[in-house]
N, C-alpha and C positions, 0 to 999 in steps of 0.2 A: 754605748759603754761609758763614755765620758759623763753623760748625764747621771748614770747610776753611781759613778764614783763621787760626783758632786753632791748627790743626795746623801750618800754615806758620810761625806765630810761634814755636812750640816748636822747630821745625827751625832757625829763624833764631838762636835763643838758643844752640843747640849749635854751629852753624857760621855765623857772621855773614855772611861773604862769599857763601857758596853760597846761604844762605837769602835774602839780599836779592835776589840775581839771580833765583832761582826765584819769589819773591814778586812781583817786577816783571812777570815773564812771566804769572803768573796774573792779576794785576790788569788787564793789557792784554787778555788773552783774555776776561775778564769784561766789560770795557767794550765790546769788539766784539760779544759775544753780546747785551748789553743793547741796543746800537744796532739789531741785527737784530730783536730782539723789538719794539722801538718801531716800526720800519718795518712789521712785520707787523700790529701793532695799528692803525696808521694806515690801512693798505691794507684791512683787514677793516672798519674803521669807515666808510671811504668807500664801499665796496661796499654795505654794509648801508643807508647813507643813500640811495644811488641806487635800490636795489631797493624801499625802503619809501616813498620820496617820490613821491606821485602826480603832483605838478606837473611833475616831470621827464619822465615818460612821456606825459603829456597834452599836452606842448608840441608844436605841429605841426612836422612835418619840414621843410616849406617855408614860409617867412615872406614876406609881401609888404610892400613899402615904397612909399610914395607920395611924389611930389615936393612940394616946399613950395608951399603955396597950393592944392593939390588935395584934395578930400575923401577921407578914408580909406575904403577898400572895406569893406563889412560882413563880419564874420566868418561862417564857415559855408560851405556848398556853393556853388561859383561858379555864377553864372547862365548858362544855355546861350546860345550865340551866335545860335541860330536857335530859333524857336518850336517847341515840341513838337508832333509830329503828333497830331491828334485827329480828332474827328468832322467838323471842317470841311474836312479834307483828303481825306475818303473820297468817292469818286464817288457820285452819287445812286443809281445802280442797285445799289450794294453796301451801302447803308445798311441797318441792321437785320439784316444777315447775320452769322452766326457765322463764325469763322475756319476751322472744320473741318466737313466734312459726311460722314456715314456713307455708305459705298457701298451702293447698293440691293441687297437680297438677291435672289439668282437663284432665282426661283420654279420649282418643279418643273412640267413641262408637264402639261397635262390631256389624257389619252388616252381616245379612244373605242375600243370593242371592234372589232378589225379583222375578226373573224369571229363569227358567231353560234354560240357554244358555251360550254362550261364549262371551268374550269381543272382539268386533269388532274394535272399535276406542277408543284409550286411552286418558288420560288427557294430555293436552299440545297443542303445535302448530302442527296441522295436515292439510292435504288437505281437503278442503270443496267443494264437487262436486256441491252443490247448488250455489256457488258463483264463482267457477273456480279459487280459489286461496288458499293460506295457511293462516290460522288464528287460534287464540287460541280457543281450545275446553275445556270448563270449567268442563267437567265431563267425564263419560265413557259411551259407547254404548254397551248394552248387547243384542246380536242378539237372537231373538226368533220368532217363527211363529206368525202372526197376529191372534188375538183371544186368545192368552195365558193369563192365569190369572197373574195379577201383585199383589204381596203380599208386605206387609210392611216389610222392612228390619230390623226395630227396633221399639220399642215402642215410642209413642209420641202423639202429638195433632195436628190435621189438622188445619193449620193456614191460608191457602189460596187455593182456587180452581178457576181456570180460564180456558177459552177455546179460542183458536185462530187458524187461519190457519197455523201459523208458528209452534206451538207446540201441536196442538190438545188439549186434556185435560192435564192440568199441575197442579200437586199437590205439595204443600209445607207443610212438617210436621216438627214440632218443637220437637227435641229430648231432649231438656234441656241442661244446661251448655254451651249455646252459639252455639250449633250444630243444623243444619237443613238439611233435605234431600229433594231433588226436583226430582219428577218423571214426565217425559214428554212423549208424543206420545201415550196416552191412547185414545182408541175409546169410552170408556164408563167408568163411575165411580160408586162406590157403597158406598161412604162416602161423608160427607158434612163438611163444615167448623165448627170447634169446636168439632168434634168427637175425642174421644180417641181411639187409635188403639194399638194393641200389635204386636209383631213380628209374622208374618205369617197371619195377618188379610188381607183378600182380598180387595184390593183397587179398582180394576176394571179390564178391559180387554185391551190388547195391540192392537193397530191399526197400520195403515201405517204411516210412518214419515210425519211430516208437512213440510211446505215449507222451514223452517230453515235448515233442513237436508234432503232435497229432493235429489233423485238420489242414495239413499242407501236402503238396504233391511230393512225389518221390524226389529225394535229394540226398547229397552227401554233406553231412555236417563236418566241417573242418575247422580245427582250432590250432593256433600257433602259440606256444607258451615260451616265455623267456624267464628262466629261474623260477618256474612255477606260476608265473603271472601271465594271464592271457593278453596278447597284443593283436593288433589288426594284421591278418596275414595278406591282405590285398597288395601291400607295397612289396612283398617278397615274391608274389606270383609273377611268372614270366609271361 
């Protein structure tokens, strides 16, 4: 800045009138710039004070005032207008109870053997002689002579009775809790839709396999369904 003023003084010595006019303009410009710088310094200083002063930010947003003669309210969290709910408000029958209870697990039904025989074909992918290929077998085959009595493996309600060349007589019995048992390849039946049966109730007689499992010896095809999906019944058999 001093160099600028010195250069302007040299010009003033050469041309006094023009130099004085230009020097005046320069001095006014420097004064305005100095004022701006001062304002910026004040603004920055004030902002820095507000940011670094904890007392400013810790000051509550809402202040309470009391009338003359009344005690001042204590600082801190306001007291609730009503007592907090606690053990005294809980009904006696609900005391000592937790707020959430786990849903009881749905146990797999216990199944008795519906016919006296051994398991010939198991659950899963096996060879199907009727089709000459490997495919999924949704149940188990209990081998027994044709004419053997087929008994209910568990208590339930007969939900469906149908007859076809593929499965002969085919019964569906609802066991409850989402479980169903399906019996197939019966030559005759002794129950009807809607009948309630107990474990050991005679459902009918075993016949020769239908076309769905042709090429195999006489057997009872047994399926266990859970919510409509076939599962392996072996683990439920006693």
